[in-house]
Structure formats: C-alpha cells, structure tokens
DRENSEMI-222714 format. One record per residue (C-alpha): residue in three letters; x, y, z. Coordinates in steps of 0.2 Angstrom, whole numbers, plus 5000, padded with zeros to 4 digits. Layout:
BEGIN
ALAXYZ/...
//
This chain:
BEGIN
MET498950505307/ALA498550405292/VAL499750265297/LYS499150265315/GLY497350265308/LYS497650115297/ILE498350015312/LEU496850055323/GLY495550005310/ARG493950095305/LYS492850025319/LEU494050095332/LEU494250255323/LEU492350285324/GLU492550295343/ILE494050405345/ALA494150515329/THR493550685332/ILE494450795320/VAL494050705304/THR493050555298/PRO493750375298/ASP493550375279/THR494650535277/ILE496050445287/VAL495950285277/ARG495950395260/TRP497550485267/TYR498350315269/ARG497950255252/GLN498650415244/ARG500250395255/VAL500450215248/ALA500250275230/GLN501450405232/LYS502750285239/TRP502650165224/ASP502550305211/TYR503950275199/SER503350385184/ASP504850505186/ARG505950365181/ARG505150325165/LYS506250375150/LYS505150335136/LYS503250325133/PRO502550155131/GLY502050095114/ARG502750125096/PRO503650285092/ALA502550405082/VAL502850415063/SER503750575058/ASP502950715048/GLU504250675034/VAL503650495032/ARG501850545034/GLN502050675020/PHE503050555009/VAL501650425011/LEU500350545006/GLN501350604991/MET501550424984/ALA499750394986/ARG499250544976/ASP500550524963/ASN500150344960/PRO498350304962/SER498650114958/TRP499850084972/GLY499149984987/TYR499849985005/ASP501149855002/ARG501849944986/ILE501950114996/GLN502850025010/GLY504149944998/ALA504450114990/LEU504750185007/SER505950055012/ASN507050104996/SER507350275004/GLY507750205021/HIS506050225030/GLU505450055037/ILE503550055042/SER502249925041/ASP500849925028/THR499649945042/THR500450105047/VAL500250165028/GLY498450125029/ASN498150215045/ILE499050375038/LEU497950365022/ARG496350335031/ALA496750475043/ASN496950595028/GLY495350535019/ILE496250445005/GLU495450285000/PRO496350114996/ALA496950084979/PRO495450004970/GLU494350154975/ARG495750284970/LYS495950204953/ARG494050224949/GLN494150404953/THR495650444942/THR495550614935/GLY495850664916/GLN497550734921/THR498250574928/PHE497350464916/LEU498650464902/ILE497850354890/ALA496550214887/ARG496650054877/ASN495650024861/LEU494249894864/THR494549734855/ASN492849694846/ALA492249654829/PHE491449824826/ASP492849954826/GLY493949864813/PHE495249814826/LEU494949634822/SER494849664803/GLY495849524793/LYS496149424809/ARG495749234809/TYR495949184827/VAL495749274844/LEU496549184859/MET495549214875/ASP495549144893/ARG493949094902/ASP493549254909/GLY491649284911/LYS491649434900/PHE491949324885/ARG490149254885/PRO489349144871/ALA488549294863/PHE490249374861/ARG491049224853/THR489549204842/ILE489849384835/LEU491649334832/LYS491149184822/ASN489949284812/GLU491449384806/ASP492349224801/ILE493549244817/LYS493749084827/PRO493849114846/VAL495149004854/GLN494848974873/LEU496348924884/PRO496148754894/PRO495348764911/ARG496548824925/SER497748864912/PRO498649004922/ASN499348864933/LEU500348804918/ASN501448954919/ALA500849054934/HIS502449164934/VAL502249224917/GLU500349254919/ARG500749364935/PHE502049464925/HIS500849494911/ARG499549554923/SER500749684930/LEU501349734913/LYS499549764907/GLU498849844923/GLU500349964926/CYS500850004908/LEU499949934892/ASN498149954898/ARG498550144901/MET499250184883/ILE498750194865/PHE500050124853/PHE500350184835/GLY501550054829/GLU502649914835/LYS504050024839/SER503150124852/LEU502449954860/ARG504249884861/ASN504850044868/ALA503550034882/VAL503849854886/GLY505749884887/THR505550034898/PHE504349934910/LEU505549784910/ASP506949904917/HIS505749974930/PHE505149794934/HIS506949734938/MET507749884945/GLU506449994953/ARG504849904957/ASN504549814974/HIS503949634973/GLN502849564987/GLY503549384982/LEU505249444987/ALA504849525004/ASN504349684996/ARG506149714989/VAL506849754972/ILE507449614961/GLU509149704956/PRO509349844969/GLY510549984966/GLU511750064978/GLU510450194983/VAL509150074989/SER508950085008/ARG510050245009/CYS509550345024/ASP510450515020/GLY510250625005/GLU508750714997/VAL507350604991/LEU507150614972/CYS505850534960/ARG506350454944/GLU504950454931/ARG504750334916/LEU503450344902/GLY502850524906/GLY502650494925/MET501650334923/LEU503050234932/ARG503850314947/TYR505350264958/TYR505850354974/TYR507650354980/ARG508950454989/LYS510250554980/ALA511950514985/ALA512650644998/
//
C-alpha cells in the first residue's frame, strides 16, 4: 500500500483513500525506504577514537598526583616509556574530568608532605652573602634598583648580565632552568658534597629517564625497557622521590 500510494501521489490519495489518511501512507513509504538502506548491522566498530582504558586513566592520575610539577607533555612522555601512546590533549581531558588542575596550579597547592625542602633566600640580611664581593644576576624584574642599592651598601657589587644574554647559550640556560626547578630549588644543602651528589643524580635522571619535548618527548639515552608493553609497571625514585621514572619490569 505504501508503494502504490507513493505512485498515486497525495492529491489522488485524498480522493480514494478511505482506511487511512494520505499522510499515513506517505509515512509508511518513508519508513520502508529507511529500512531498506539501513546498514547499521554491518558496522563492526563505533565511529571515533577508541576509549582510553581504565589502566591508562589510573596511570595518568597517579603520575599527576605523585609529580605536581609535571605538565601534560611530561606525563605523555612518561606514558610512552611504558608502552602507552596517547596525546597530551587526552592527558589534559583525563585530569580535568577528575578535578586535577594543570601543573602551575598544582605546584602552588603543594602540601607539606610533598614539599621536601625550600631554598635559602639570597639577600644581604641573613648572612648568606657575608664575605662575598660580587653577585652575578640576570635582568629579571625582581632585581630592582632598590635591591642592588642594598647590596652596594654592604660592599657587594651586583653584576648584571648583558641584555638578551640567554641567547648567548640558550641550551645551557634551559638546562639550568630544569636543574633548578626540578631539583636545586626544592632542596637545602649543607655542604658541597651534598650539592654535587644532587647534581650528579639529576644528570643521570636527565639523560636516561627524563622525557624531552625537544626530542619529540623521548629520552636522550633510552634503556631497553623504554616502550615495553608487557610487564608490571614500576617506579624508580631518586632524591627521596623528588625525581621519578616509570617503566615496565622485564617479563
């Protein structure tokens, strides 16, 4: 009836249809066409990207909680070391969905338990600069004229670096930033030996365990365990857990 009604047209159906209305017959025809071209039963996979597994989701949350200073790219690189390849956008989506803020906000909210240690302030009042003749400083806004005047009053000469001096050796400047932010700024040293030990430990971590965005978020000197997909996920800690490296144990 639907096919015949479509052929006759709505105008003629108004004259001869007595059981149902012409609109009902037209609707039957549309439903029949839709059923004919319905191939939903042939679909093997749902459209779009596959969902992130619970294992990866929990892994992302663990890294973010254990390492407040790690951003999305850093977490993504650590995941790739253990055989999980996801984008930094996916990492961000997982953290936001679980109420975890980006790294800058997480670092400001660091608790006493995770904040290992703090650095002594370098000023002319607490004796840190006692006996020193020069202070080398960059052109950061915190080294204001008033600050330099205080140093001069204590017979300490402030020496400013030339403008745009980081460009003179950008690679060293960037390394020093990582060294200070991830290690030295979070420690108090009681002698040269402890300082050298911390720097040496960080160098091992920097070359063999830390992912670098300038190298496509990879490790400089990767070990055999990097990108391994099988085995239990372990965490290697250095400097009391301040530096962490996630990897898979050999089967």
